[in-house]
C-alpha positions in Angstrom: 0.0 -0.1 0.0 2.7 2.1 0.8 4.5 1.3 -2.4 1.5 2.3 -4.4 1.1 5.9 -2.5 4.6 6.3 -3.3 4.3 5.5 -6.9 1.4 7.9 -7.2 3.4 10.7 -5.6 6.2 10.1 -8.0 3.7 10.2 -10.8 2.2 13.6 -9.8 5.8 15.0 -9.4 6.3 14.1 -13.1 3.0 15.5 -14.0 3.7 18.8 -12.2 7.3 18.9 -13.5 6.0 18.2 -17.1 3.3 20.7 -17.0 5.7 23.5 -15.5 8.3 22.9 -18.2 5.8 23.0 -20.8 4.3 26.2 -19.6 8.0 27.6 -19.4 8.5 26.5 -23.2 5.3 28.5 -24.1 6.3 31.4 -22.2 9.8 31.5 -23.9 8.2 30.6 -27.1 6.1 33.5 -27.0 8.7 36.0 -25.9 10.8 34.8 -28.8 7.9 35.3 -31.1 7.0 38.7 -29.8 10.6 39.8 -30.0 10.8 38.5 -33.6 7.9 40.3 -34.8 9.1 43.5 -33.1 12.5 43.3 -34.8 10.7 42.5 -38.3 8.4 45.5 -37.7 11.2 47.9 -36.5 13.6 46.7 -39.6 10.6 47.2 -42.0 9.8 50.7 -40.8 13.5 51.5 -40.8 14.0 50.2 -44.3 10.8 52.3 -45.4 12.1 55.4 -43.9 15.4 55.2 -45.6 13.8 54.0 -49.1 13.5 56.9 -51.6 9.9 56.5 -51.7 7.1 54.6 -49.5 6.3 51.1 -49.8 2.7 51.9 -49.3 3.2 54.3 -52.5 5.4 51.7 -54.5 3.5 48.8 -53.7 0.8 49.5 -56.2 3.2 49.8 -58.8 5.0 46.7 -58.3 3.6 45.1 -61.6 4.3 48.1 -63.8 7.6 46.9 -64.8 6.7 43.4 -65.5 3.8 44.4 -67.3 5.8 46.8 -69.8 8.2 44.0 -70.5 5.4 41.3 -71.2 3.7 43.9 -73.5 6.6 44.8 -75.4 7.5 41.1 -75.5 4.1 40.3 -77.0 4.2 43.2 -79.3 7.6 42.0 -80.9 6.8 38.3 -80.4 8.0 37.6 -84.1 11.6 38.5 -82.9 11.5 36.0 -80.0 13.3 32.8 -82.1 15.9 35.3 -83.4 16.8 36.6 -80.0 16.7 33.4 -78.4 19.4 32.4 -81.1 21.3 35.5 -80.4 21.5 35.1 -76.7 22.1 31.3 -76.7 26.0 31.6 -76.9 25.7 33.7 -73.7 23.9 30.9 -72.0 26.5 28.5 -73.0 29.1 30.8 -71.5 27.0 31.0 -68.3 26.8 27.2 -68.2 30.5 27.0 -68.7 31.2 29.1 -66.0 28.8 27.1 -63.7 30.3 23.7 -64.7 34.1 24.8 -64.4 33.2 26.6 -61.0 31.5 23.4 -59.6 34.1 21.2 -60.6 36.9 23.1 -59.2 35.0 23.8 -56.0 34.3 20.2 -55.6 37.7 19.1 -56.1 38.7 21.8 -53.5 35.8 20.7 -51.2 36.9 17.2 -51.4 40.5 17.7 -50.1 39.3 20.2 -47.6 36.7 17.6 -46.5 38.8 14.9 -46.0 41.6 17.0 -44.2 38.9 18.3 -41.7 36.9 14.8 -40.9 38.0 13.2 -37.7 39.2 9.9 -38.2 40.3 10.5 -41.6 42.4 13.8 -41.5 46.0 13.5 -42.5 46.9 16.2 -39.8 44.4 15.7 -37.0 45.8 18.8 -35.3 44.8 21.2 -38.2 41.2 20.0 -38.4 40.0 23.3 -36.8 41.9 25.5 -39.2 40.6 23.5 -42.2 37.1 23.9 -40.8 37.6 27.7 -40.4 38.7 28.1 -43.7 35.7 26.2 -45.1 33.3 28.8 -42.7 35.2 31.8 -44.5 34.9 30.9 -47.9 31.3 30.0 -47.5 30.5 32.9 -45.5 31.7 35.3 -48.0 29.1 35.9 -50.7 30.0 35.2 -54.4 29.2 38.8 -55.5 31.7 40.4 -53.0 34.5 38.0 -54.3 33.5 38.8 -57.8 33.6 42.7 -57.2 37.1 42.4 -55.9 38.4 40.1 -58.7 36.7 42.4 -61.3 38.7 45.1 -60.0 42.1 43.3 -60.2 41.6 41.1 -63.0 38.9 43.3 -65.0 35.6 42.2 -66.6 34.8 38.8 -67.9 33.8 35.2 -67.0 37.3 34.4 -65.3 36.3 36.4 -62.1 32.9 34.9 -61.9 34.3 31.5 -62.1 36.8 31.8 -59.4 34.4 33.7 -57.1 31.8 30.9 -57.6 34.5 28.3 -57.2 35.9 29.7 -54.1 32.2 29.7 -52.3 31.6 26.4 -53.6 34.8 24.8 -51.9 33.2 26.1 -48.7 29.9 25.0 -49.3 30.5 21.3 -50.7 33.5 21.0 -48.3 30.9 21.4 -45.2 28.5 18.7 -47.1 31.3 16.4 -48.1 32.8 16.3 -44.4 29.2 15.7 -43.1 29.0 12.5 -45.4 32.5 11.5 -44.5 31.6 11.2 -40.9 29.2 8.3 -41.7 31.8 6.5 -43.8 33.2 3.1 -42.1 36.7 3.2 -41.0 37.1 -0.5 -41.3 38.4 -0.3 -45.0 40.5 2.5 -44.0 42.3 0.6 -41.0 42.6 -2.5 -43.3 44.4 -0.4 -45.8 46.8 1.2 -43.1 47.4 -2.2 -41.7 49.1 -3.3 -45.2 51.2 -0.1 -45.7 48.8 2.1 -47.7 49.8 5.9 -47.6 46.9 8.7 -46.6 46.1 9.3 -50.2 45.5 5.5 -51.2 43.4 5.0 -47.9 41.2 8.1 -49.1 40.9 7.0 -52.8 40.4 3.1 -51.9 38.6 3.3 -48.7 36.6 6.4 -48.3 35.5 7.7 -51.7 34.1 4.5 -52.9 31.7 4.7 -50.0 30.6 8.3 -50.3 31.4 8.8 -54.1 27.6 8.8 -55.0 26.8 11.4 -52.2 29.4 13.3 -53.5 28.1 13.4 -56.8 24.6 14.2 -55.7 25.6 17.1 -53.6 27.9 18.2 -56.9 25.0 18.3 -59.2 22.6 20.1 -56.6 25.6 22.7 -56.4 25.8 23.0 -60.1 22.2 24.0 -60.2 22.7 26.8 -57.5 26.1 28.0 -59.5 23.9 28.5 -62.7 21.7 31.0 -61.1 24.8 32.6 -59.3 26.6 33.1 -62.6 23.7 34.7 -64.1 23.5 37.1 -61.2 27.1 37.8 -61.5 26.8 38.8 -64.9 25.0 42.1 -63.4 28.3 43.2 -62.3 30.1 42.6 -65.2 31.3 39.1 -64.9 30.2 38.1 -68.2 27.5 35.5 -69.3 23.9 35.8 -69.9 23.4 38.0 -66.9 25.4 40.7 -68.5 23.4 40.9 -71.6 20.3 40.9 -69.4 21.5 43.8 -67.4 22.2 45.7 -70.7 18.7 44.9 -72.0 17.0 46.1 -68.7 19.1 49.3 -68.8 18.2 50.5 -72.2 14.4 50.3 -71.0 11.6 50.4 -73.6 12.7 49.3 -77.1 15.0 46.3 -75.6 12.5 44.6 -73.3 11.7 41.8 -75.9 15.4 40.9 -75.4 15.1 40.8 -71.7 12.1 38.6 -72.1 13.9 36.5 -74.4 16.7 36.0 -71.9 14.2 35.3 -69.1 12.8 32.5 -71.2 16.2 31.0 -71.7 17.1 31.2 -68.2 13.9 29.6 -66.8 14.0 26.6 -69.4 17.7 26.0 -68.8 17.1 26.0 -64.8 14.0 23.7 -65.3 15.7 21.4 -67.8 19.1 21.2 -65.4 17.0 20.7 -62.4 15.0 17.8 -63.9 18.0 16.0 -65.3 20.2 16.5 -62.3 17.2 15.4 -59.9 16.7 12.2 -61.8 20.3 11.6 -61.9 20.8 12.1 -58.2 17.8 9.7 -57.6 19.4 7.1 -59.8 22.7 7.5 -57.6 21.0 7.4 -54.2 18.1 4.8 -55.0 19.8 2.8 -57.9 18.1 2.2 -61.4 14.5 1.4 -60.9 13.0 -1.6 -63.1 
């Protein structure tokens, strides 16, 4: 009987503790939500005050520019095929920038990921150094790196490729290192026992395990880099983004060219997304009968 009373008392204590914990979580959650709403409202008000015009006044005209582009594109619809052909080489240049930067970034990210993974690192004491290096590369936006390189090297696709590749090293290095942590160390230990050096252990013992995930993440990054290379064209880094900036800067009379570039970019991104998504699915799940 005494044991039953003690059990009931313990259950009551657990219920009260759980209820108190739940109330605290709700209070903390409500405080964080209120703080977030206050910060958003204050930030929006500050941005609206610093803006050249009022958000309330400008919101009613948000669709004016797309309407102008669309109306001119419809008016000059007969020029669309010629514009698509004209800007296709610039699209190819953008794809080349994205592909080259993804390849270079994947190679650099692979080495940094192996050097920053516990149990695989060549120099374990330097793991924090390599991880902070990846953090720095990942934290600096591509456009900042591109602007610096354009000032040094001049405009063109090379600064864009280097900028995107450096950012890709940090991004893919982080993803690859997380994949490496799930790799089995038994093949590595077996190779080490027969005298294999570090490079041989990585190539023969680790990469075969994580290779499909590497390729999957690299393809995903390739999609992101296509958009990044198009955006960098606005700062003079070449590619189809540069042509889009020129078409938009000229204003009326060139909006049909801007519409053609938008169509090319949209179709390319959708196509690459579908193809890489299908390929990633085959890599991770295998071919389906």
